[in-house]
PLY file of the C-alpha trace (Angstrom):
ply
format ascii 1.0
element vertex 257
property float x
property float y
property float z
element edge 256
property int vertex1
property int vertex2
end_header
-17.37 25.56 -5.13
-19.77 23.57 -6.89
-22.89 22.59 -5.51
-21.70 19.29 -4.88
-18.58 20.01 -2.85
-20.73 22.88 -1.00
-23.35 20.40 0.23
-20.63 17.93 1.24
-18.74 20.67 3.04
-22.18 20.99 5.22
-22.61 17.46 5.62
-18.60 17.87 7.24
-19.62 20.70 9.22
-22.52 18.63 10.24
-20.48 15.84 11.69
-20.80 13.54 8.70
-18.01 13.40 6.53
-19.77 11.26 4.11
-17.69 12.25 0.91
-14.42 13.61 -0.54
-12.01 11.64 1.50
-11.17 10.57 4.70
-7.29 9.85 5.44
-4.51 9.48 8.02
-1.52 11.47 7.52
1.77 11.33 9.65
3.35 14.74 10.80
6.85 13.13 9.71
6.57 9.57 7.13
10.09 8.74 9.06
11.03 8.46 12.78
13.58 6.62 14.90
12.97 4.41 17.87
11.87 5.23 20.84
9.86 8.00 19.04
6.02 8.76 19.82
4.56 8.89 16.38
1.62 11.39 15.49
-0.77 10.40 12.91
-3.24 13.11 12.09
-7.09 11.51 10.78
-9.03 14.41 8.85
-11.56 14.51 6.31
-11.70 16.87 3.68
-11.88 18.06 0.03
-8.25 19.32 -0.69
-5.65 16.98 0.04
-3.01 17.11 2.44
-5.13 19.89 4.08
-6.45 19.34 7.53
-9.80 20.00 7.44
-12.33 18.15 9.23
-12.14 16.13 12.68
-13.94 12.97 12.70
-15.18 12.46 16.76
-13.48 9.73 18.13
-16.40 7.72 19.25
-16.79 6.99 15.52
-13.59 4.79 15.06
-14.62 0.99 15.43
-10.79 0.35 14.97
-7.24 2.50 15.58
-4.31 0.00 15.34
-0.54 -0.13 15.05
1.51 -2.60 13.52
5.11 -3.17 13.89
7.69 -5.80 13.56
4.97 -8.17 13.72
3.09 -6.89 16.93
-0.29 -5.18 16.44
-1.22 -2.97 19.26
-4.53 -0.68 19.91
-4.13 2.68 19.86
-5.40 4.45 22.64
-7.28 7.81 23.42
-7.37 9.61 20.02
-7.65 13.61 20.68
-9.90 15.92 18.43
-8.67 18.89 17.54
-9.82 21.98 15.17
-8.86 20.06 12.22
-7.54 16.58 13.09
-8.53 13.79 15.22
-4.29 13.04 16.56
-3.23 9.48 16.68
-0.73 8.96 18.88
1.40 5.80 19.90
5.04 4.77 20.85
7.32 3.17 18.85
10.12 0.91 20.13
11.71 -1.19 17.41
12.93 -0.29 14.14
11.12 -1.51 11.10
7.93 -0.11 8.95
5.44 0.99 11.16
1.51 0.74 9.71
-0.97 2.78 11.42
-4.73 1.88 10.20
-8.29 2.92 11.22
-11.99 2.13 9.98
-15.07 3.93 11.25
-18.55 2.70 12.91
-21.60 2.65 9.95
-23.06 6.14 9.33
-26.09 7.08 7.19
-26.66 9.89 4.99
-29.14 11.13 2.89
-28.29 13.09 -0.62
-30.02 15.76 -2.89
-31.42 14.20 -5.62
-29.98 16.67 -8.21
-26.18 16.03 -6.78
-25.94 11.81 -6.95
-24.94 11.91 -10.23
-22.24 14.24 -10.53
-21.51 12.64 -6.88
-20.97 9.20 -8.67
-18.80 10.78 -11.54
-16.95 12.16 -8.90
-15.77 8.64 -7.30
-15.78 6.86 -10.58
-19.43 4.84 -10.05
-20.29 4.52 -13.52
-22.19 1.19 -12.90
-23.64 2.84 -10.12
-25.00 5.48 -11.98
-26.32 3.50 -14.25
-28.46 1.51 -11.42
-29.65 4.91 -10.10
-31.11 5.94 -13.06
-33.02 2.76 -13.83
-34.91 3.38 -10.66
-38.47 4.93 -10.95
-39.37 8.24 -9.31
-39.49 9.19 -6.99
-35.98 8.42 -5.94
-33.91 8.83 -2.89
-29.93 8.63 -1.98
-29.79 7.29 1.37
-26.30 5.56 2.16
-24.12 3.93 4.95
-21.08 4.22 4.95
-17.66 3.08 6.37
-14.32 5.02 6.53
-11.05 3.00 6.26
-7.74 4.65 6.02
-4.03 3.60 6.22
-0.54 5.00 6.05
3.03 3.73 6.68
6.13 5.42 8.85
9.58 4.39 8.60
10.66 3.68 12.29
14.38 3.78 11.59
14.89 1.20 9.31
12.40 -0.66 6.71
11.31 -4.36 6.60
8.95 -5.73 3.81
5.55 -6.13 5.94
4.23 -3.44 3.62
3.12 -6.41 1.55
1.20 -7.99 3.99
-2.58 -6.31 4.43
-3.73 -5.35 7.56
-6.99 -6.55 7.29
-9.61 -3.89 6.58
-12.44 -4.85 4.92
-11.42 -2.49 2.06
-7.78 -2.12 1.64
-5.46 -1.00 -0.93
-1.75 -3.00 -0.53
1.32 -1.47 -2.65
3.32 -3.36 -4.40
6.67 -1.48 -3.79
8.35 -0.39 -0.50
6.32 2.61 0.46
9.43 3.85 2.38
11.64 3.90 -0.77
9.02 5.70 -3.32
10.19 8.49 -5.85
8.97 11.01 -7.43
8.35 9.44 -10.93
6.96 5.85 -9.64
4.54 3.89 -11.30
3.23 2.33 -8.16
1.71 -1.04 -8.80
-1.01 -2.22 -5.78
-3.53 -4.41 -5.15
-7.01 -3.81 -3.78
-8.89 -6.06 -1.43
-12.13 -6.21 -0.18
-12.42 -8.63 2.97
-9.08 -9.98 2.21
-10.09 -10.96 -1.81
-8.96 -9.27 -4.52
-11.69 -6.84 -5.95
-12.03 -6.42 -9.55
-13.43 -3.36 -11.38
-12.46 -0.92 -8.60
-11.34 2.53 -8.95
-8.20 3.97 -7.25
-7.75 7.81 -7.44
-4.51 9.24 -6.88
-4.23 12.66 -5.87
-1.46 14.97 -4.84
-1.25 18.82 -4.08
-1.55 20.71 -7.46
-1.91 17.67 -9.46
-4.50 16.65 -11.44
-6.25 13.44 -10.01
-5.71 10.70 -12.20
-7.76 7.17 -12.15
-7.23 3.85 -12.52
-9.02 0.56 -12.28
-8.17 -2.99 -11.05
-7.66 -5.95 -13.33
-9.42 -9.25 -12.79
-6.60 -9.78 -9.83
-7.43 -6.73 -8.09
-4.51 -5.04 -9.57
-3.85 -1.43 -10.97
-0.81 1.20 -11.16
-0.73 5.06 -11.20
2.19 7.06 -12.10
3.14 9.39 -8.87
4.98 11.91 -10.29
5.38 14.74 -7.83
7.86 14.63 -4.84
5.57 14.92 -1.11
2.82 13.14 0.28
-0.31 11.35 -2.15
-2.69 9.78 -1.62
-4.51 6.61 -3.09
-8.42 6.19 -2.46
-11.50 4.87 -3.57
-14.63 3.87 -2.63
-17.53 0.61 -3.34
-21.15 1.00 -3.24
-23.70 -1.49 -3.79
-27.17 -1.39 -3.65
-28.95 -2.85 -0.44
-33.04 -2.66 -0.88
-33.88 0.62 -1.84
-31.04 2.21 -0.31
-27.35 2.00 -0.54
-24.18 0.63 1.13
-20.71 1.63 0.76
-16.69 1.33 1.80
-14.15 4.54 1.11
-10.72 3.43 1.66
-7.68 5.22 1.47
-4.03 4.99 1.43
-1.33 7.71 2.03
2.39 7.70 0.95
5.44 10.06 0.46
7.53 10.23 -2.22
11.37 11.00 -2.17
12.47 13.87 -5.12
0 1
1 2
2 3
3 4
4 5
5 6
6 7
7 8
8 9
9 10
10 11
11 12
12 13
13 14
14 15
15 16
16 17
17 18
18 19
19 20
20 21
21 22
22 23
23 24
24 25
25 26
26 27
27 28
28 29
29 30
30 31
31 32
32 33
33 34
34 35
35 36
36 37
37 38
38 39
39 40
40 41
41 42
42 43
43 44
44 45
45 46
46 47
47 48
48 49
49 50
50 51
51 52
52 53
53 54
54 55
55 56
56 57
57 58
58 59
59 60
60 61
61 62
62 63
63 64
64 65
65 66
66 67
67 68
68 69
69 70
70 71
71 72
72 73
73 74
74 75
75 76
76 77
77 78
78 79
79 80
80 81
81 82
82 83
83 84
84 85
85 86
86 87
87 88
88 89
89 90
90 91
91 92
92 93
93 94
94 95
95 96
96 97
97 98
98 99
99 100
100 101
101 102
102 103
103 104
104 105
105 106
106 107
107 108
108 109
109 110
110 111
111 112
112 113
113 114
114 115
115 116
116 117
117 118
118 119
119 120
120 121
121 122
122 123
123 124
124 125
125 126
126 127
127 128
128 129
129 130
130 131
131 132
132 133
133 134
134 135
135 136
136 137
137 138
138 139
139 140
140 141
141 142
142 143
143 144
144 145
145 146
146 147
147 148
148 149
149 150
150 151
151 152
152 153
153 154
154 155
155 156
156 157
157 158
158 159
159 160
160 161
161 162
162 163
163 164
164 165
165 166
166 167
167 168
168 169
169 170
170 171
171 172
172 173
173 174
174 175
175 176
176 177
177 178
178 179
179 180
180 181
181 182
182 183
183 184
184 185
185 186
186 187
187 188
188 189
189 190
190 191
191 192
192 193
193 194
194 195
195 196
196 197
197 198
198 199
199 200
200 201
201 202
202 203
203 204
204 205
205 206
206 207
207 208
208 209
209 210
210 211
211 212
212 213
213 214
214 215
215 216
216 217
217 218
218 219
219 220
220 221
221 222
222 223
223 224
224 225
225 226
226 227
227 228
228 229
229 230
230 231
231 232
232 233
233 234
234 235
235 236
236 237
237 238
238 239
239 240
240 241
241 242
242 243
243 244
244 245
245 246
246 247
247 248
248 249
249 250
250 251
251 252
252 253
253 254
254 255
255 256
């Protein structure tokens, strides 16, 4: 385990879960009307393995949208490795589930900062960091945003519509119809507006992490070449005085063979 991974593992155990990824993973990406969905929220270093369960009180938003109706997800339950979100789905369609966390602040050891920024593809921030005069401290206030979809006995085109996360990945193909080998187009939105120059990572178990950068319209594409669950993830970091602010965002999808 690298020094960065070890340091971030300690952060996870301390309840911060600052870096690496936080995602929502349904027990099944398909259900029928009348079913109770179970979607698990976890933070970890090895998608799709469940690792660290965020505390329920850290959630600022936990919602579900189905057939145009949005509801709050009530009483998440914290287990050993994930925070379980459950919701009854009564109608056929494509359910979107999403969460956002409250802001949390973390200090990172100076020697690990560049490795952290390389990992998330934040080269412009790395240049700003290197230009700072010593002594340098890394204090970051961050929020996590995560989204997933579950097909409930049918599908619709609601996947085209953002759910309203402050930082959001929106697929440009029906997430319930994806197959291995798909070159998936996507949009990245910051408070509803296209975000150019944003690095998106594609992650699957046993596959190399691949990166794409959004164009002037906030669009990018990634080839997803393995069946099974995939994680799309990215981080926006910005300077705020002597400190930093960031938003992490993820989207999970499942690809058929």
